[in-house]
C-alpha positions in Angstrom: -8.3 -23.2 -8.4 -5.0 -24.7 -6.7 -5.6 -27.8 -4.8 -6.4 -27.7 -1.4 -7.9 -24.2 -1.3 -11.6 -24.7 -0.1 -14.4 -23.5 -3.0 -16.3 -21.0 -0.7 -18.6 -19.9 -3.9 -17.4 -19.0 -7.5 -18.4 -16.2 -8.8 -18.8 -14.1 -5.4 -15.3 -12.5 -4.4 -14.2 -14.4 -1.4 -17.3 -14.7 0.7 -15.9 -15.9 3.7 -13.3 -12.8 4.3 -15.9 -11.0 7.0 -15.7 -14.3 8.9 -12.1 -14.1 9.1 -11.7 -10.3 10.2 -13.9 -11.2 12.6 -12.2 -13.6 14.1 -9.1 -11.9 13.8 -10.8 -9.0 15.5 -12.0 -11.1 18.4 -8.3 -12.5 19.0 -7.6 -8.9 19.4 -6.1 -8.3 16.1 -6.6 -4.9 14.4 -8.5 -5.7 11.0 -9.7 -3.3 8.4 -10.7 -3.7 4.6 -9.0 -2.2 1.4 -11.7 -2.3 -1.7 -11.8 -0.2 -4.9 -15.8 -0.1 -4.2 -16.6 -1.6 -7.4 -19.2 -4.1 -8.0 -20.3 -3.5 -4.3 -23.8 -5.1 -4.5 -26.2 -4.4 -1.5 -25.5 -7.9 -0.1 -21.5 -7.1 0.1 -22.6 -3.8 1.4 -24.1 -5.4 4.0 -21.7 -8.1 5.0 -19.2 -4.8 5.6 -21.6 -2.9 7.7 -22.5 -6.1 9.6 -18.2 -7.1 10.0 -16.6 -5.9 13.3 -14.2 -4.0 11.4 -13.9 -0.2 12.2 -12.1 1.3 9.1 -12.6 1.1 5.4 -10.3 2.0 3.0 -11.1 2.7 -0.5 -8.2 2.8 -3.4 -8.9 6.0 -5.5 -6.7 6.5 -8.2 -7.4 10.3 -9.4 -10.2 12.6 -10.4 -12.8 10.8 -12.8 -10.7 10.8 -15.7 -8.1 9.6 -14.6 -9.4 7.0 -12.2 -11.4 5.4 -14.8 -8.4 5.5 -17.6 -6.4 3.5 -14.7 -8.9 1.2 -13.9 -10.2 0.8 -17.6 -14.1 1.2 -17.2 -16.0 4.3 -17.4 -18.2 3.5 -14.2 -15.2 2.8 -11.7 -15.1 6.5 -10.2 -19.1 7.1 -10.2 -19.2 3.4 -8.4 -16.7 4.5 -5.9 -18.8 7.4 -5.2 -21.5 6.0 -4.4 -20.2 3.4 -2.3 -18.7 6.4 -0.3 -22.1 8.0 0.5 -23.5 4.6 1.4 -21.0 4.4 3.9 -21.0 7.8 5.2 -24.3 6.7 6.6 -22.9 4.3 8.8 -20.2 4.2 11.6 -17.3 3.3 9.6 -14.2 5.2 9.5 -13.6 5.7 5.7 -9.8 6.4 4.2 -8.2 6.3 1.0 -4.9 5.4 -0.4 -4.0 6.3 -3.5 -1.1 4.7 -5.8 0.9 7.4 -7.6 1.2 6.9 -11.5 2.8 9.6 -13.9 -0.9 9.7 -14.7 -2.3 10.9 -11.8 0.4 12.9 -10.0 -1.2 16.2 -11.2 -4.5 15.3 -9.7 -3.2 15.4 -6.2 -5.0 18.9 -5.3 -8.4 18.3 -6.9 -8.9 15.0 -5.5 -8.0 16.2 -2.1 -11.2 18.5 -2.4 -13.4 15.4 -3.5 -11.9 13.2 -0.7 -12.1 16.0 1.9 -16.1 16.4 0.8 -17.1 13.1 1.6 -15.5 12.8 4.9 -12.2 10.8 4.5 -10.3 10.9 7.7 -6.7 9.4 6.8 -5.5 9.6 3.0 -1.7 7.6 2.1 0.0 8.6 -1.2 2.1 5.6 -2.3 4.4 5.2 -5.2 3.4 2.6 -8.0 6.1 -0.5 -7.9 7.0 -1.6 -11.2 5.2 -4.9 -11.4 2.0 -6.6 -12.7 0.6 -4.1 -15.4 3.3 -1.4 -14.2 6.3 -3.6 -15.4 8.5 -1.7 -18.0 5.9 0.6 -18.4 7.5 4.2 -18.4 3.9 6.0 -18.9 2.9 4.7 -15.5 5.7 3.8 -13.2 6.8 7.4 -11.3 11.0 7.8 -11.5 13.1 9.7 -9.3 12.4 13.0 -11.3 8.8 12.8 -10.5 9.5 12.8 -6.7 9.9 16.5 -6.0 6.4 17.1 -7.7 5.1 15.0 -5.2 6.6 16.3 -2.3 5.9 19.7 -3.6 2.3 18.8 -4.0 2.0 17.1 -0.7 3.5 20.3 1.1 0.6 22.4 -0.7 -2.3 19.8 0.5 -4.1 21.1 4.1 -3.9 18.9 6.9 -6.2 20.0 9.4 -9.4 18.3 7.8 -7.4 15.2 7.0 -4.5 12.9 7.8 -2.0 12.6 4.8 0.5 10.0 5.0 3.6 9.4 2.2 4.0 5.7 2.0 7.3 4.0 3.3 8.3 3.5 -0.5 9.2 7.1 -0.8 11.7 7.3 2.1 13.2 10.3 3.6 11.8 13.8 2.2 12.4 17.6 2.9 9.9 19.0 5.4 9.0 22.4 4.6 11.0 25.7 3.7 13.7 25.2 6.1 15.3 22.0 4.3 14.8 20.0 7.5 14.2 16.1 7.4 11.4 14.1 8.1 12.1 10.8 8.9 9.5 9.2 6.8 10.3 6.0 6.7 12.1 3.7 9.4 12.8 0.2 7.5 10.5 -2.3 5.6 8.6 -4.2 8.1 8.3 -7.7 6.4 8.9 -10.4 8.6 9.7 -8.3 11.5 6.6 -6.6 12.2 4.3 -7.3 9.0 3.3 -10.9 7.3 1.2 -11.4 4.4 -0.8 -14.3 3.5 -2.3 -14.8 0.3 -5.6 -16.8 -0.9 -3.7 -20.3 -1.7 -2.1 -20.0 2.0 1.3 -18.9 1.1 2.9 -16.7 3.1 5.1 -13.6 2.9 6.8 -10.8 4.8 4.7 -8.7 2.8 1.7 -9.2 0.2 3.7 -6.8 -2.3 6.7 -9.3 -2.9 4.8 -10.7 -5.3 7.8 -13.3 -6.4 7.9 -16.7 -5.3 11.5 -16.6 -4.0 9.7 -14.8 -1.0 7.5 -17.3 0.1 8.5 -18.7 3.2 5.8 -21.8 3.6 2.2 -22.7 3.3 -0.7 -23.0 5.6 -1.6 -26.3 4.4 1.4 -27.9 5.7 2.7 -25.7 8.5 1.2 -23.5 11.0 1.9 -19.8 10.7 3.6 -19.7 13.9 5.9 -22.6 12.7 7.1 -20.2 9.7 7.1 -17.4 11.8 9.7 -18.7 14.4 11.6 -20.7 11.8 15.0 -19.0 11.9 15.7 -19.6 8.0 12.8 -17.8 7.0 12.6 -13.8 6.3 16.5 -13.6 6.5 16.5 -10.7 3.8 15.1 -8.4 6.7 16.2 -10.1 10.0 19.4 -10.2 9.1 19.9 -6.6 7.4 23.1 -4.9 8.7 24.3 -1.9 7.0 27.2 -3.6 4.9 24.2 -4.9 2.7 23.6 -1.4 1.6 24.7 -0.7 -1.8 24.3 2.3 -4.4 23.6 6.0 -2.9 22.1 4.1 0.2 25.7 2.5 1.3 26.7 6.3 1.8 23.5 7.5 3.5 23.6 8.4 7.1 20.1 7.7 7.0 20.9 3.8 5.9 21.2 2.2 9.4 17.5 3.5 9.9 15.6 3.2 6.2 17.6 0.1 5.6 17.4 0.9 1.9 13.7 1.5 1.7 10.9 -0.4 0.4 12.0 -4.3 -0.5 9.2 -4.8 -2.8 10.2 -1.6 -4.8 13.3 -1.8 -5.1 13.3 -5.5 -5.9 10.9 -4.9 -8.9 12.7 -1.6 -9.8 16.3 -3.4 -10.2 16.4 -6.3 -7.8 18.6 -4.8 -5.3 16.7 -5.0 -2.2 18.8 -2.7 -0.3 19.0 0.2 -3.1 16.1 2.9 -3.5 15.5 4.2 -6.6 13.6 6.6 -6.1 14.1 8.0 -2.5 13.0 11.5 -2.2 16.0 12.4 -0.1 18.6 11.8 -3.0 16.4 14.0 -4.9 16.0 16.7 -2.5 18.3 18.8 -4.7 15.5 19.4 -6.8 13.1 20.6 -4.4 
């Protein structure tokens, strides 16, 4: 355990999360929780129910076979299904997020059926970024040629019962058969309207920027206000100009709005913050 981090109970995953969430909500901050629904004991479930959070987002990475294979445990999907069933007996709003890999792209329509049957209100689809266990793993991380398949699947999914969103790291894409452009991404918000604080107190513009060079300070030695107001912090976004764009993003008509796409995906894909490797707009001819 890092120096200065309080020991709030070994073996119990972050037992103080609900206290922090409730304090944030009391202060006017919208706070929700994302969980994979695995090993949720009755005590942990009760904490979720008693907390003031309004939305519980479940992380589901495909139909049962794909989800279990990606998670590495045979009972992941069954436990998640049981967790959702219990939540549906409460007043919590249930949403879902799916990290798209080359293993689960073909599951989307079947997975929609499962989510719709289980009262999921919002579903976000996001690309797996090439870091952690996905680093340099061609079997996991989608590439540009996979994007048209994702967009076609998205268009086939019904939208009446469930709101379905493509996450920012997919960028712009083609809307409908008419070829109209939908503005799916309006620039990375890290350090502008988004901030990340990890369990050791390190502050980043986004928790997906999991590299030490993006740590702007630590709450053990500075206040969040001091870090946020420091002019040198988050300069990769706060100081952005279109002249920083590289590759195809430098000549894209939407570069000034999109700002080159998701900083995290770009960084871990090829260390170029202002150049997307997978933007759906650049793959439009394949649709």
